[in-house]
N, C-alpha and C positions, 0 to 999 in steps of 0.2 A: 478512406473517407466513407462515412455512412450516407446512403441515399436519403434525400429529404423530399418532402412535398410541401409546396406553398399552396395553402387552401384557405377558404373563408370559414372561420369558426365564430359563430355568434356575431357576424357582421365585421369581424376583424381578420386581417390576413395573419395566419399563423404558419410558422415553419415547423413541420412535424418530422420526426425521425422515423424512418421505416424500420419496423422490427421484423415482420414476416407477413406474407400474404397481404391481407387488407388491414393489418394492424399497424398503427402509428403511435409513437410515444410523444405526448405533449405534456410538458412539466412532470407531474406526478401521476398521470393517468394514461391508460391505453385507449386509443380512439379507433373504432372500426369505421373505415371510410369506403364507400362504394367506388368501384373502379370506373363507374360512369361519371364520377365527378371530374372536374377539370384539374387534374393534378399535374404538378411539374416537379421533376427531379433535378437537383443540383448535382452534377456528376463531373468528376475529373475525366479527362480524355482517356487515360489508361483504364479507368474503371468502366468507361463506356465501351471500350474494346472488349473487356471481359464480359460485360452484361450482354453485348451483342452476340458474343459467342454462345453464351448460355441460351439466349433466345433462339438462336439458329439450331440448337440441338447438340452443341458440343458437350460431350460427356467424358472427355479425357484430356488432361493437360500434363505435359512433362516439360520442365524447364529448369533453368539455373538463374538465380537472381543476378541482374546486371542493370546498373543505372544507365538510362532513365526509364527502363521498362518494368522495373520490379513490381510496381503496383498492379500490373496485369496478373502476374503470378499470385500475388498476395490476395487479390480479389477472387481469383479462381479457386484458391485454396479454401476460401470461405463459402463460395457459392456451389461448387461441384458436389460436396457431400449432401447438400439440401436437395439435389436433383438426381441422387443415386449415381453420381459420377465419381471419377477417380482423379486425384491430384497427386503427382509425384515430383518431389524436388530431386533432380538427378545430380550425378557427380560433376557433369560439365555439359556444354552445349552439344557436343558430338553425341553423347549418350541420350540427351533429350530428344534430338531429332530422330535418332534410331527408335526410341520408345514410341514416339508419335507415329512413325511409319508402321511399326508393329501393331499398335492399337487400331489404326485405320484398316490395316489388312484383316484385322479381326472383326471389322464391321462397325466400328465406333467412330463417330465424328470427332476428330482430334486436332489439337493445335499446340503451338509453343509460342513463346515471345522472347525477344532478345534485343540487342543493340550492338552496333559496331563490331568489336572483336568477336563477340559471340556469333554474330551473323556470318563472319568469315569462317568460323569453325563449323558451321552447319552446312557449308556449301556442298561438300561431297555427298552428304545424305539427301540434300535437296535435289541434286542431280540424279541420285538413285530413284527418288520418288517420281521425278519427271520421266525418266526412262522406263520405269516399271509401271507408270501411270497409277500412282497411289494417291488418293485425295488427302490433303492436309492443308492447314492454314498456318502461316508464320507471320507474326506481328514483329516488325522491326522499327523501333523508336530511335531515330537517328540522333547521333551526338557527334561532337567534334573529333577529328582524327588527324593523322593516321595513328595506328597502334592504339594504345589506351587513350590517347588524346585528351579530350576534355569531357569527362563523364557527365557533368552537370550542365553543359552548355549545348545549345542546338546547332545543327548543321543539316544540310541536304546533300551529303557527300556520298550516299549509297545508291543514288539513282541508277547509275550504270551497273554497279555491283549487283543490284537486285535483278537486273536483266541478264547479265553475263557473268555472274559470280562463279557458276559451275561451268566446267569445260564442255566443249562439244556444241553442235547445233541443236538447241532444244527450245521448245515452246514454254512460255511461262506467263502467268497473269500477275500484274502488279497494280494495286489500287492505292490512290493517294488522296485521302480525305483532307479537308481544310477546316473542319470544326468538330466539336465534341459530338454533335448530332450526326455528322457525316461519318465519324469514326464508328459510331454504333451501326449506322445503316450499311456502311461498306464492309464491316466485319460480318454482318448477316449475309450480305451479297457474296462475300468471299467464300463462305461455306456453300452457298448455292452453286456458285461457279465451280468450285473445287469438286463437289459431289457429282455435279452433272457432267463435267468434262474430264473427270479422272485426272486431276492435275494439282500440284501445289499452287496455292495462291498466297501472295505476300501482301499484307496490309502495311503500307509504308508511310510513316509520318515522323515529325521531329519532336524534340524534347519540349518545345513550347506548347504544342498541341497536346502532348502527352500529359502535361501537368496543368493545362488550362482547365478551369472549372466554368462550365456553362450550363444553361437550363435545357433539359430534355423533356419534351411533353410526354405525358404518361401514355399517350396513344403509341408513341415510338418505344418507350421503355417497356411496355407490355407486349410488344410485337412478338409473335411466336411463329416464325417461319422455320419449318423443318423439311428442307428439300430432300426428296427421296433419291437414293442412289439407285442406278439401274443394275438390278441383280440378274444373274444368269437364270434362265428358265428352261433351256433346252436339255436334251439328254446328257447325262453324265458320261456316257460312252463316247459321244461324238463332239463334245464341247471343246472349242478352241479358244483359249482365254484372250487372244489378241487378234481374233478374226475381224476383218473389215466389216463395218456396218454402214447403213445409209447415212448416218450422221458422223461417221468415223470414230465414234466412241464405243468400244466394246463393253458389254456388260461384265460386271465383276462376279466371281464365284463367291457365294455366301458361305462362310464357315459353318460346317455342320450339314450342308445340303448334299454332301457326297461327291463333290468335285475334287479331283486330284490334279493340281496344277503346279507348274514350276515358275517361280518368280526370281528374276535375276536382273542385275544392272547391265549385264552384257547385252549387246544387240541381239534380238531374238526374233524367231519366226512366229507365225500365228499360234503355234503350239506352246510358246513360252520358252523353248529351249534355244541356247545360243547358236548363232549362225554367222558365217562370214561369206556366204554366197552373195555376190554383188547384186543380183536381181532381187533376191529376198530382202536384203538390207535396204535397198532403195525403196522397195514397196513398203516396208515397215516404217521407215523414216518419213516417207511421203504421207502416210496415214497419220502419223504423229503430228506433223505440222498442219495438215489439212483440217484437222478437227477444230483448229482455231480459226482458220480462214473461212470454213463453211459456216461457223457460228459467230462470225465477227459482229454481227448486229446485236447479239445478246451480250457479248463480252464488252463491247466498246461503250464508253460513257465519257461525256465531257460537258462543260458549261461554257456558254458564250455571253458576253456583255458588250453591246454596242459594236458588234463585229461587222455588220452588213455594209456600213459606209466608212469603216475605220481606215484612216491613212497611216496610223501608227498602231500596230498590233502588239500587245503585251502577251507573252506566253510564259506561264510559270505554274507551279503547283504548291500545294500545302500552305504553310503559314505565309510564304511569300506572295501567294495569290490573294490572301486577305489584304495585304498592304497594297497590292496592285489594283484590286477592286476599288479601294478608296481613292487611289491616285487617278484611276481612269474616270471615275465619277466627277472628281474635282476638275480634271482636265476638260471634260465635256462642258462643265459650267463656265469654264474660262475660254470656250470656243475652240478647243483642240479636238480634232476628230480621232480620239483614241478608243481602242477596244481591247477586250481581254478574252483570250482563249485559254481555258483551263482544262487540261486532261484530268479526268477522275480515274479512268483506266489509263495508267501511264504506259504500260506494256501489255498487250500489243498497242503501240502508239496509234492514235486515231489519225492516220496520215491524210486520208482524203478530205476529212472535215477541216483539218488544219490548213491544208494546201488551198482549199476553197477560199478561205479568208486571207491567207498570207499572199495569195496572188493579187488581191485588190490593194494591199497595203504597200506603201513606199518603204516603210521601215518596220522591222520586228525587234522588239526589246525583250531581252531574256534576263529577268532578275532571278538569281539562285544563290543559295548559301553554300557555294563550292567554287572551284576554279573554272567552271564552264562546261558542265556535262550536258545539260539540255541544249546548250548552244550548238553542240555537235549535231544533234538531231535536227535542229532548225536549219543549219547549213546544208544538211543532206537533202532537205525537202523543199527549200526555197530556190527560186531562180537567181541567176547572177545579177538581175536587175534590183533585187531586194537588198537594202542595207540592213545589216544586223548589228545591234548594239547590246552590250552586256552590262549587268550590274552584279558584281560578285562580292560576297563577304565570306571570309574564312576565319573571323576573329571571335566566333562564339556569340555574335549578336545578330538579331534578326534584321532583315532589310526593312526600312521604314517607308511609309507612303511618301514622305517628303523626298527621299532619295529618288524614288521612281518618278515622281512629279517633276522634279528638277531636270531629269534627263528628257522627259517628254517635252518640256519647254525648249531645251537645247535642240532636240531633233526637229521640232516644229518650226524653227527659225528659217 
């Protein structure tokens, strides 16, 4: 889908098709429009993900087409050549993830995109990137499962896989947007977090959001955030690639700067070489986990609606949160003290913030398009006094505001 701009031309609203730069096509003529004008782009969610990546400085994409994420790859194949970037369609998802890791180690901001079965195939290399601390971004547009499931229907069935898909105790950041604008913004933020904390970051949303078309203000579409990776500056003779630092994030050796380092998925010491010494292993794993704990305030993100006095707290993400937001607003108008807690950073989960509001509520309602994955996290964090109710759909249909509102009325009796 081509980006468009809704603008005033001679007193009338015209929809212009973006050609390049400031040039837009209107009927049979090219129009030059100042970026200072109030432009709006109509973008599909998957295209917003691609454009957010470009805005964040992504210059390498390797992927394999898979519904419902293919439009991300399609758009990246068009945009990257314009920005001196590289797009490669790989033979499968395993090779795609490997290529992304290699490009990132070469100093280039890199990403891939996939869904369901492809996300499963990427897990080993995602674990490698986590253990070796290699920045990269993975977009996962969720669809029905298991196996090949329902490629064209939505689900929220990868919430736990996104966190625990790779084996071992490992830190990971997962972002869950709820709109086209937020897909753009969170993709930009994904690169910022990935580069700053040397970690894979997953942008996780469902098929409905991926194919939804909404308006994105030009101020967002033209955003150009290029977070800088922390490069090594010390002597090449004494450099330790995984040495502990004040913020627990070691600087990366820049290719061509003369550093000789060893990179491995095996548990390694500060020099990068494998070790099984218990004391060294504990120290290395402690630093790997603490870099998230130490920087929690920057990583964590969530939205609240009417939570301060909520007796019924709805907790959900993505497209289900949009339905929940409507239901909560309607419930309030009908005298029900309902509130919404929406994690934007799903993992690490914003535990303290959620517990603050859940402690005040009598009931927590968890709508999700799976068999009950977020409910497990809610059960872990709530006290025994809190009643927990679920709304689950696994039929390829989104949860509606009416379904949530109906349960709010039942709980309120």
